[in-house]
C-alpha positions in Angstrom: 15.7 26.9 19.3 18.0 23.8 19.6 21.3 24.5 21.2 24.3 23.7 18.9 26.2 20.6 19.8 30.0 21.0 19.7 31.7 18.8 17.2 33.3 15.6 18.4 37.1 15.7 18.7 38.8 14.6 15.5 41.5 11.9 15.5 44.8 13.5 16.4 46.9 10.6 17.7 48.6 7.7 15.8 46.1 5.2 17.3 43.0 7.2 16.6 44.1 8.1 13.1 44.8 4.4 12.4 41.4 3.4 13.7 39.7 6.0 11.4 41.7 4.8 8.4 40.8 1.1 9.1 37.2 2.0 9.6 36.9 3.9 6.3 38.7 1.0 4.5 36.3 -1.5 6.1 33.3 0.5 5.0 34.6 0.6 1.4 35.3 -3.1 0.9 33.3 -4.4 -2.0 31.9 -7.8 -2.9 34.5 -10.5 -3.6 36.8 -9.7 -0.7 37.4 -13.0 1.2 35.5 -13.2 4.4 38.6 -13.9 6.5 40.3 -10.7 5.1 37.2 -8.6 6.1 37.2 -10.2 9.6 40.9 -9.5 10.1 40.5 -5.9 9.0 37.6 -5.4 11.3 39.6 -6.9 14.2 42.5 -4.6 13.5 40.0 -1.6 13.4 38.5 -2.6 16.7 41.9 -3.2 18.3 43.0 0.3 17.4 39.7 2.0 18.1 39.2 0.4 21.4 42.5 1.3 23.0 41.9 4.9 24.1 38.4 4.2 25.6 39.9 1.3 27.5 42.7 3.5 28.9 40.0 6.0 30.0 38.1 3.3 31.8 41.1 1.8 33.5 42.6 5.2 34.7 41.5 6.9 38.0 38.7 9.4 37.2 39.3 13.1 36.8 38.1 15.5 39.4 34.8 17.4 39.0 36.8 20.6 38.4 38.9 19.0 35.6 35.7 17.6 34.0 34.2 21.0 34.1 37.2 22.6 32.5 37.2 19.9 29.8 33.5 20.5 29.2 34.0 24.3 28.8 36.9 23.7 26.4 34.8 21.4 24.2 32.0 23.9 24.1 34.1 27.0 23.4 33.6 28.5 19.9 37.0 27.6 18.5 35.7 27.8 14.9 34.2 31.3 15.4 35.8 34.2 13.6 35.7 36.0 16.9 38.4 33.8 18.3 41.7 35.2 17.3 44.9 33.4 18.4 48.4 34.7 18.3 49.8 31.2 18.1 47.8 29.8 15.2 44.4 28.0 15.1 43.0 27.0 18.4 41.0 23.7 18.7 39.5 21.5 21.4 41.9 18.7 20.4 44.7 20.7 22.1 43.4 19.6 25.5 45.7 17.2 27.3 42.7 15.2 28.6 41.9 12.7 31.3 44.6 10.0 30.9 47.5 12.4 30.3 46.3 14.7 33.1 46.4 11.7 35.5 49.8 10.8 34.1 51.2 14.2 35.0 49.6 14.1 38.4 51.3 10.8 39.0 54.7 12.3 38.0 54.2 15.1 40.4 53.5 12.7 43.3 56.4 10.3 42.3 58.9 13.2 42.2 57.4 14.9 45.2 57.5 18.0 43.1 56.8 21.4 44.7 57.5 23.7 41.7 56.4 22.9 38.2 57.0 24.8 35.0 54.6 24.4 32.1 55.5 25.7 28.6 52.2 26.0 26.7 49.0 25.7 28.7 46.0 26.1 26.4 42.9 26.3 28.6 44.7 25.0 31.7 43.7 21.4 32.0 47.2 20.0 32.5 48.1 22.9 34.8 45.0 22.1 37.0 45.8 18.4 36.9 49.3 19.2 38.1 48.1 21.7 40.7 45.7 19.2 42.2 48.6 16.9 42.9 50.9 19.4 44.5 51.5 19.5 48.2 50.4 22.6 50.2 52.5 25.6 49.1 53.4 24.1 45.7 53.2 26.1 42.6 52.8 25.9 38.8 54.2 28.6 36.6 52.5 28.3 33.2 53.7 30.0 30.1 51.2 30.9 27.4 51.8 33.0 24.3 48.2 33.6 23.5 46.4 36.3 25.6 42.9 35.0 24.6 43.4 31.5 25.7 45.4 32.6 28.8 42.4 34.6 29.8 40.1 31.6 29.4 42.5 29.5 31.4 42.6 32.0 34.2 38.9 32.3 34.4 38.3 28.6 34.4 41.2 27.8 36.8 39.7 30.3 39.3 36.6 28.1 39.5 38.8 25.5 41.4 40.5 25.9 44.7 43.6 24.2 43.3 43.8 26.8 40.5 45.2 29.4 43.0 48.5 27.5 42.8 48.8 28.4 39.1 50.6 31.6 37.9 50.2 32.4 34.2 53.0 34.1 32.4 51.6 35.6 29.1 54.1 36.1 26.3 57.0 34.5 24.5 58.1 31.4 26.4 61.7 32.0 25.4 61.6 35.5 27.0 59.8 34.1 30.1 62.5 31.4 30.5 65.2 34.0 30.4 63.8 35.8 33.4 62.4 33.0 35.5 64.2 31.8 38.6 64.6 28.1 39.2 64.7 25.4 40.2 61.7 23.4 39.0 61.2 19.8 39.9 59.1 19.0 36.8 58.7 20.8 33.4 55.9 20.0 31.0 56.4 21.2 27.4 53.3 21.3 25.2 53.8 24.4 23.0 54.7 25.2 19.4 56.6 22.2 18.0 59.1 24.3 16.1 60.2 25.8 19.4 60.8 22.5 21.2 64.5 22.3 20.4 65.1 25.9 21.7 63.1 25.3 24.9 65.1 22.1 25.5 68.4 23.9 25.1 67.4 26.7 27.4 66.3 24.2 30.1 69.4 22.1 29.9 71.8 25.0 29.7 70.4 26.9 32.6 69.8 26.4 36.4 66.0 26.1 35.9 66.1 22.3 36.6 66.4 21.0 40.1 68.6 17.9 40.7 66.6 14.9 39.6 64.1 17.1 37.7 62.1 15.5 34.9 61.1 17.2 31.6 58.0 15.8 30.0 57.5 16.8 26.4 54.1 16.2 24.7 53.2 15.3 21.1 56.6 13.6 20.4 54.7 11.1 18.2 52.7 13.9 16.5 50.2 11.9 14.6 52.9 9.7 13.2 54.5 12.6 11.3 58.1 12.2 12.7 58.5 8.9 10.7 56.3 9.8 7.7 57.9 10.0 4.3 56.6 13.5 3.7 56.2 15.1 7.2 54.6 18.5 7.8 56.8 21.3 9.1 55.7 20.5 12.7 56.3 16.8 12.1 59.8 17.5 10.8 60.5 19.7 13.8 59.4 17.0 16.3 61.6 14.5 14.5 64.6 16.8 14.8 63.8 17.4 18.5 63.5 13.6 19.1 66.9 13.1 17.5 68.5 16.0 19.4 67.4 14.4 22.7 68.5 10.9 21.6 72.0 12.2 20.7 72.5 14.2 23.9 74.8 12.4 26.3 73.7 14.6 29.2 70.3 13.0 29.5 68.4 9.7 29.5 64.9 9.6 28.0 62.0 7.3 27.2 59.3 8.0 24.7 56.0 6.8 26.1 53.2 6.0 23.5 50.6 7.8 25.6 48.0 9.7 23.5 50.2 11.6 21.0 53.5 10.6 22.6 55.1 11.9 25.8 58.9 11.9 26.2 60.3 11.9 29.7 63.8 13.3 30.0 66.2 13.7 33.0 69.9 14.5 33.4 72.2 11.6 34.1 
């Protein structure tokens, strides 16, 4: 019996969605369309579609342990009815992935971070990427609301020596933040989008952030939804969050168009 092949990841970033749209339009062009228009459309398609693979090739490779965790995530039965999540549908596209993992590891080393807080961890790829970059004695505290996916993350993190630096806190991130003791040198937020504003307020209004700490927030471009005419509920929540940060005189921020958008925030 042939083993089932997991489905390829669907487009979930502005660039990959744009590439898919251009590809489908190019395939539907009928006779009579000027050749130069067809050529320009295909160049635009290739420009958008080639970006992420090029970034992958030009970024330092992931470790064998990260590659194994990514493989297990891709092959997990997310579409199965046996998978029940307390945080909504789970899918392989939630994985941070190679380039973003390297980006986070770079931040850890630049900041010389020793304690890192993660709000939303999924299967643990970003937590492991961060843990691999920490100095001896460093730690990652990862908040995950969903017991099923937290169990997978613990199991897969334990396959790597660096995984021992990761502590998983299962439950509401808001409740976990209320009882955690700081400070943290880096915080990575990749959780429910409607909770972003509250996580941000609790971080900025507490002593959880060390002097010079950076808060990195994922999905702040959210498939182009924040500037769409009719955004989804998550898209509208991210748009409100982005404006909240932009209007906050306590911080400086930059929105980096990496994958689905990562905003870096620090107190001024």
